[in-house]
Every structure is written in structure tokens, then in C-alpha cells.
C-alpha positions as CSV (number, residue, x, y, z in Angstrom):
1,M,-4.3,-109.0,-42.9
2,P,-5.8,-107.1,-40.1
3,F,-3.7,-104.4,-38.6
4,S,-4.2,-105.9,-35.1
5,H,-2.0,-108.8,-36.1
6,I,1.0,-106.6,-37.1
7,R,3.7,-106.6,-34.3
8,P,5.7,-103.4,-33.8
9,V,9.5,-103.5,-34.6
10,T,10.5,-101.3,-31.7
11,G,12.8,-102.9,-29.1
12,R,14.7,-105.0,-31.6
13,H,18.6,-105.0,-31.5
14,P,20.4,-103.0,-34.3
15,M,21.3,-105.0,-37.3
16,P,24.9,-106.4,-37.3
17,W,25.8,-104.5,-40.5
18,C,25.1,-101.2,-38.6
19,L,27.8,-102.1,-36.0
20,L,30.2,-103.0,-38.8
21,L,29.6,-99.6,-40.5
22,I,30.3,-97.7,-37.3
23,G,33.6,-99.6,-36.7
24,L,34.8,-98.8,-40.2
25,L,34.1,-95.1,-39.7
26,L,36.1,-95.1,-36.5
27,L,39.1,-96.6,-38.3
28,L,39.2,-94.0,-41.0
29,P,42.2,-91.6,-40.7
30,V,41.5,-88.2,-39.3
31,P,41.8,-85.5,-41.9
32,A,45.0,-83.4,-41.7
33,S,43.0,-80.3,-41.0
34,A,41.7,-81.9,-37.8
35,Q,45.3,-82.7,-36.4
36,S,46.6,-80.4,-33.7
37,A,49.3,-77.9,-34.9
38,P,52.9,-79.0,-34.1
39,A,54.2,-77.1,-31.0
40,V,57.8,-76.2,-30.3
41,R,59.2,-77.5,-26.9
42,P,59.8,-74.7,-24.3
43,R,63.3,-76.1,-23.6
44,V,65.5,-77.6,-26.3
45,E,68.7,-79.5,-25.2
46,V,71.3,-80.5,-27.7
47,T,74.9,-81.9,-27.7
48,R,76.0,-80.6,-31.1
49,S,77.1,-77.2,-32.1
50,V,73.9,-76.5,-34.0
51,V,70.1,-76.7,-33.3
52,R,68.2,-78.6,-36.0
53,V,64.5,-78.8,-36.8
54,S,64.2,-82.3,-35.3
55,D,65.5,-81.0,-32.0
56,L,62.6,-78.5,-31.6
57,F,59.7,-80.9,-31.5
58,Q,58.7,-83.8,-29.2
59,G,57.8,-87.1,-31.0
60,P,57.5,-87.8,-34.7
61,L,57.5,-84.9,-37.1
62,P,54.7,-84.2,-39.5
63,A,55.4,-85.2,-43.1
64,A,55.9,-81.5,-44.2
65,L,58.7,-81.1,-41.6
66,K,60.3,-84.5,-41.8
67,R,62.2,-83.7,-44.9
68,H,63.6,-80.6,-43.1
69,A,64.6,-82.7,-40.0
70,D,68.4,-82.0,-40.4
71,T,68.0,-78.4,-41.4
72,T,70.0,-76.0,-39.1
73,V,67.8,-73.4,-37.4
74,F,70.3,-71.8,-34.9
75,N,73.9,-72.2,-33.8
76,A,73.9,-73.8,-30.3
77,P,75.3,-72.0,-27.3
78,M,78.7,-72.8,-25.8
79,P,78.8,-76.1,-23.9
80,G,77.1,-75.8,-20.5
81,K,75.4,-72.5,-21.5
82,E,71.9,-71.6,-22.6
83,R,70.1,-68.8,-24.3
84,F,66.6,-67.7,-25.1
85,V,64.9,-66.9,-28.4
86,P,61.4,-65.4,-28.9
87,G,58.9,-68.1,-29.7
88,A,57.0,-66.0,-32.3
89,F,60.3,-65.4,-34.2
90,L,61.1,-69.1,-34.1
91,A,57.6,-70.1,-35.3
92,R,57.8,-67.6,-38.1
93,K,61.2,-68.8,-39.2
94,L,60.0,-72.4,-39.3
95,S,56.9,-71.4,-41.3
96,L,59.2,-70.3,-44.1
97,L,60.3,-73.8,-44.7
98,A,58.8,-75.3,-47.8
99,G,55.4,-76.9,-47.1
100,A,55.5,-75.8,-43.4
101,K,53.3,-72.7,-43.6
102,A,50.0,-74.7,-43.6
103,L,51.0,-76.5,-40.3
104,E,50.4,-73.4,-38.2
105,I,53.3,-74.1,-35.9
106,T,53.0,-72.8,-32.4
107,A,55.7,-71.9,-29.8
108,P,55.8,-70.6,-26.2
109,N,56.7,-67.0,-25.6
110,R,60.3,-67.9,-25.0
111,V,62.2,-71.0,-26.0
112,C,65.4,-72.0,-24.1
113,L,68.2,-73.4,-26.2
114,A,70.7,-75.3,-24.0
115,R,73.8,-77.3,-24.8
116,R,75.1,-80.1,-22.7
117,G,78.8,-80.4,-21.9
118,Q,81.3,-82.0,-19.6
119,R,83.5,-80.5,-16.8
120,L,87.1,-81.4,-15.9
121,S,87.0,-82.6,-12.2
122,D,89.9,-81.9,-9.7
123,K,90.0,-85.7,-9.1
124,R,91.1,-86.2,-12.7
125,L,93.6,-83.3,-12.8
126,L,95.4,-83.8,-9.5
127,P,97.4,-86.9,-10.5
128,F,99.2,-84.9,-13.2
129,L,100.7,-82.5,-10.6
130,E,101.4,-85.3,-8.2
131,A,103.4,-87.1,-10.9
132,V,105.6,-84.0,-11.4
133,A,106.1,-83.5,-7.7
134,R,107.2,-87.2,-7.2
135,T,109.9,-86.7,-9.8
136,T,111.1,-83.6,-8.0
137,W,111.0,-84.6,-4.3
138,K,111.5,-87.9,-2.5
139,G,108.9,-89.4,-0.2
140,P,105.1,-89.5,-0.3
141,V,104.1,-86.2,-1.9
142,A,100.6,-84.7,-1.7
143,I,99.3,-81.6,-3.6
144,T,97.0,-79.1,-1.9
145,G,95.3,-75.9,-3.1
146,L,94.8,-77.0,-6.6
147,R,94.1,-74.2,-9.0
148,V,93.1,-74.6,-12.7
149,T,93.5,-71.6,-15.1
150,G,91.5,-71.8,-18.3
151,R,89.0,-74.5,-17.1
152,R,85.6,-74.4,-18.9
153,T,82.8,-76.7,-19.8
154,L,83.8,-78.8,-22.8
155,P,81.7,-80.4,-25.5
156,L,80.6,-84.0,-25.0
157,G,83.0,-86.6,-26.5
158,A,86.1,-88.6,-25.8
159,L,88.3,-86.4,-23.6
160,A,92.1,-86.6,-23.8
161,L,94.6,-84.7,-21.5
162,T,98.3,-84.4,-22.4
163,P,100.6,-82.8,-19.7
164,D,103.6,-80.8,-21.0
165,T,106.1,-81.9,-18.5
166,K,108.9,-80.1,-20.3
167,R,107.3,-76.8,-19.4
168,A,106.6,-77.6,-15.8
169,R,107.8,-75.0,-13.3
170,I,108.9,-75.5,-9.7
171,R,109.0,-72.4,-7.4
172,K,110.0,-73.5,-3.9
173,N,107.1,-75.9,-3.2
174,R,104.7,-74.7,-5.8
175,V,104.2,-76.7,-9.0
176,E,102.8,-75.3,-12.3
177,L,102.0,-77.6,-15.2
178,P,100.4,-76.8,-18.6
179,V,98.1,-79.5,-20.0
180,A,96.7,-79.8,-23.6
181,V,93.0,-80.7,-23.8
182,S,91.2,-82.3,-26.8
183,V,87.7,-83.7,-27.3
184,S,87.2,-86.5,-29.9
185,G,90.5,-85.5,-31.5
186,T,89.7,-81.8,-31.7
187,S,92.0,-79.5,-29.8
188,M,90.4,-77.4,-27.0
189,G,93.5,-75.4,-26.1
190,R,95.4,-75.6,-22.9
191,I,94.8,-75.3,-19.2
192,T,97.4,-74.6,-16.4
193,L,97.4,-76.6,-13.2
194,S,99.1,-75.3,-10.0
195,G,99.3,-76.3,-6.4
196,E,101.4,-76.6,-3.3
197,A,103.5,-79.7,-2.8
198,H,103.7,-81.3,0.7
199,I,105.6,-84.3,2.1
200,M,104.3,-86.3,5.0
201,K,106.9,-86.1,7.8
202,D,107.0,-86.7,11.6
203,V,107.3,-83.2,13.0
204,V,107.4,-81.7,16.5
205,V,104.0,-80.7,17.8
206,A,102.9,-79.0,21.0
207,A,101.1,-81.6,23.2
208,V,99.7,-78.9,25.4
209,S,99.2,-75.2,25.3
210,I,102.5,-73.4,26.0
211,P,102.5,-69.7,27.3
212,R,104.8,-67.2,25.8
213,G,108.3,-67.1,27.4
214,E,108.0,-70.6,28.9
215,T,111.0,-72.9,28.6
216,L,109.9,-76.1,26.8
217,S,110.3,-79.5,28.3
218,A,110.1,-83.0,26.7
219,D,106.6,-83.8,28.2
220,Q,105.2,-80.8,26.4
221,L,106.1,-82.1,23.0
222,T,105.2,-85.0,20.8
223,L,105.8,-86.2,17.2
224,A,103.0,-86.3,14.6
225,S,102.8,-87.1,10.9
226,R,101.9,-83.9,9.0
227,P,102.1,-82.6,5.5
228,V,105.0,-80.1,5.3
229,S,106.7,-78.1,2.6
230,P,109.6,-79.9,0.8
231,S,111.7,-76.9,1.7
232,G,111.1,-77.4,5.4
233,D,110.1,-73.8,6.2
234,G,112.0,-74.2,9.5
235,I,109.7,-76.9,10.9
236,L,111.4,-78.9,13.7
237,T,111.6,-82.7,13.2
238,D,113.6,-83.5,16.4
239,P,112.2,-82.8,19.9
240,A,115.8,-82.3,21.1
241,L,115.9,-79.1,19.0
242,A,113.0,-77.7,21.0
243,V,113.7,-78.9,24.6
244,G,115.3,-76.1,26.7
245,R,114.2,-73.4,24.2
246,T,111.8,-70.5,25.0
247,A,108.5,-70.0,23.3
248,T,108.5,-66.7,21.4
249,R,104.7,-66.4,21.6
250,A,101.8,-68.4,23.0
251,I,101.6,-71.8,21.3
252,A,98.3,-73.7,21.1
253,S,98.1,-77.4,21.6
254,G,98.6,-79.3,18.3
255,T,100.7,-76.5,16.7
256,E,103.7,-77.5,14.6
257,L,106.8,-76.0,16.1
258,T,109.1,-74.0,13.9
259,S,112.4,-72.2,14.5
260,R,110.4,-68.9,14.7
261,L,108.2,-70.2,17.5
262,V,111.1,-71.1,19.8
263,K,114.5,-69.6,20.6
264,A,117.4,-71.0,22.5
265,P,118.9,-69.2,25.5
266,P,121.6,-66.9,24.2
267,L,125.1,-68.4,24.2
268,V,126.5,-65.5,22.3
269,K,125.6,-61.8,22.8
270,R,126.2,-59.0,20.4
271,G,129.7,-57.6,20.9
272,D,131.0,-60.8,22.6
273,G,134.4,-62.1,21.5
274,V,133.9,-65.6,19.9
275,R,136.1,-68.4,18.9
276,I,135.6,-69.5,15.2
277,S,136.4,-73.2,14.6
278,Y,136.5,-74.8,11.1
279,T,137.1,-78.6,10.8
280,Q,137.9,-80.4,7.6
281,G,139.0,-84.0,7.8
282,G,141.6,-84.1,10.5
283,L,142.5,-80.4,10.1
284,V,141.1,-77.9,12.6
285,I,141.4,-74.1,11.8
286,T,140.6,-71.6,14.6
287,A,140.3,-67.9,14.6
288,T,138.7,-65.1,16.7
289,G,135.9,-62.7,15.9
290,I,133.3,-60.3,17.3
291,A,129.6,-61.3,17.3
292,R,127.4,-58.8,15.5
293,E,124.2,-60.5,16.6
294,T,122.8,-62.4,19.6
295,G,122.1,-66.1,19.2
296,G,121.4,-69.4,20.9
297,L,122.5,-72.9,20.1
298,G,122.1,-73.7,16.5
299,D,121.3,-70.1,15.5
300,F,123.0,-68.4,12.6
301,I,124.6,-65.1,13.4
302,K,126.9,-62.6,11.7
303,V,130.5,-62.5,13.0
304,K,133.4,-60.2,12.1
305,N,136.7,-61.9,11.7
306,S,139.2,-60.0,14.0
307,R,142.1,-60.6,11.7
308,S,140.7,-59.9,8.2
309,G,137.8,-57.6,9.3
310,K,135.4,-59.5,7.0
311,G,131.9,-60.4,8.1
312,I,130.9,-64.1,7.8
313,T,127.8,-66.1,8.7
314,C,128.4,-68.6,11.5
315,R,126.3,-71.1,13.5
316,V,126.4,-71.1,17.3
317,I,127.8,-74.4,18.6
318,G,128.5,-73.5,22.2
319,Q,129.2,-70.8,24.8
320,C,131.0,-68.1,22.7
321,R,131.9,-70.7,20.1
322,V,130.8,-70.7,16.5
323,E,131.6,-72.4,13.2
324,P,131.5,-70.8,9.7
325,F,128.5,-71.6,7.5
326,L,130.0,-72.4,4.1
């Protein structure tokens, strides 16, 4: 056949079997030597008390490390804390595991080991003190200035709080209560709660600013609901106890009035002769005495009994009239 009748084969499409061969080559697994070396994460967070091999890497472990997944590498920090370890030291330690040396494990310069935990909130602790206060004082009791001694971040788990009410202590209006703490059935020791107890009461409040030395009138006073100490601390609850008294210092508007902020005009002066009256049932006993202090209506002063010479505490009830405080 003459060569002029032979057609060139250029320009034809590749044979279908060539495409099939290329596809098979792409599906072949990549040799292990071509895989990237496993890298340790720069920050490792755990909830347990130990750091394991499986915690150090992101994603599935290589076959050589998978059998060591539950092997402990380090003890974890305390809950809520973190610490750093040199990456080179960590990579070298992992390479000592059987079959792991060939993996050429890499790590950043420093690896942060952190342990998650839980904190005791004031909102959860406050009701324990309030329960103790309600059994001690009547009325709506509130706790302020909560302090927690021994509080720390706890491990994750089921939290149980057990107040020891038998060891609760009441000092004036301050409450102290030990509470046992456990997580998932494991004891975490004790914490101590303390705070100031207050009762909501209607108290006398200055409606306007009152200068020092001014005699108080009814239109300068009002009643307002405020938290007060169960012991009272001398706070006035009746406006009649303040009207006619003198301000011992300048009183700002909204200030709660106490017996120290106001004083009554003196009805008894030091050295005055006074009449001491004591009433019990239908029996009235009277005596005379000498005032050792100056006082106004309702004030407590020292009085010397003229007959016995003994000193007694009396309350001023009128002009040069007192009654013994027993």
C-alpha cells in the first residue's frame, strides 16, 4: 500500500483502558513513609487527673500509637490550673513507646496541659446561710457580705454539698457554717461560709438633710423598709422616738436614724436628785438617788441610791424621774 494512503494516528482520544489504569493508581493507598508525621497539639485540655496519649493528638491515631491510646503520659494539673512542658521532651518521651520511634512525632516548643473544673457559685451557697438565719431570727432574713473560706476549683462531676448545722456559730448578727463538699462521691474536704444577717424592717429615715444641733420635727422624718441587724444596733423604728430630739451631727437625706445620731433634751443632769420608781403589778416602790450622768427621755444613766449608796442603771422617764433597768 502506498504510504500516501496511511493516515496519521495523532489527534485520537486516549484509549479507555488508559483512563481506567490512571483511576486505579489514584485509589492505591499512600505508603506510610509518605504520610505526615503525627503532631502534638499545642494546648491539651483534659477532665481526668491524668493526661493520656490519646489526649495529645487531634483526630485518629496512627496504628503504632493506637495501642498506647490509654497510656498515661503525665499527671494532669489541679482542676482549673494549667502547666507547660517542653515539646522536645514530650516528643522524645512518646518516641520511647513501642513502635512509635519510626513515626517521627513532632511537637511545638511548649505544650500547655490544662484541666477543666467547676467553681462553687455564691448563688448556690447563699441559701445554706439563709436557712440557718431563718431558724435563729424571725422575719424575712437576708444575708450580705458572703465569704467562703477554702473555696477552690473542683473536678468535674456530680457535686454534693452537706451543711453541718450542728457546728453553725452565731455571733451577734454574723453567721458561720461549715459545709462538706464531695464530687461524684469523693470527699473534697470542707469549706466555711460566713455572712451578716439582716432583717427587713420599717425604720426611721431622714427625709431631708438635717444640720447638726437642729431639733427634729415630724416633717423631717419618714419610714422606709431597710435591712437591719437582728440585734437592732440602736436603729429607731418609731418616729416618735426622734421627734423633739437634737441631731448630734449633720444627717444626710436618706440616712437611717440611730440613738447615736439624735439625743433628747436633758431631763436629768449630773448631780441632780432624782426619784426612782419601780412598779410590779399593783405595787409601786419609790426611792431617791443622785444622778451620775446627764440624760434625756429614754436614755440610760447611772444613779446612786441615796439610802444604800449602791450604783444602779436607770432609764429616764420624766423630769428628774427614772426607773431601774432590771
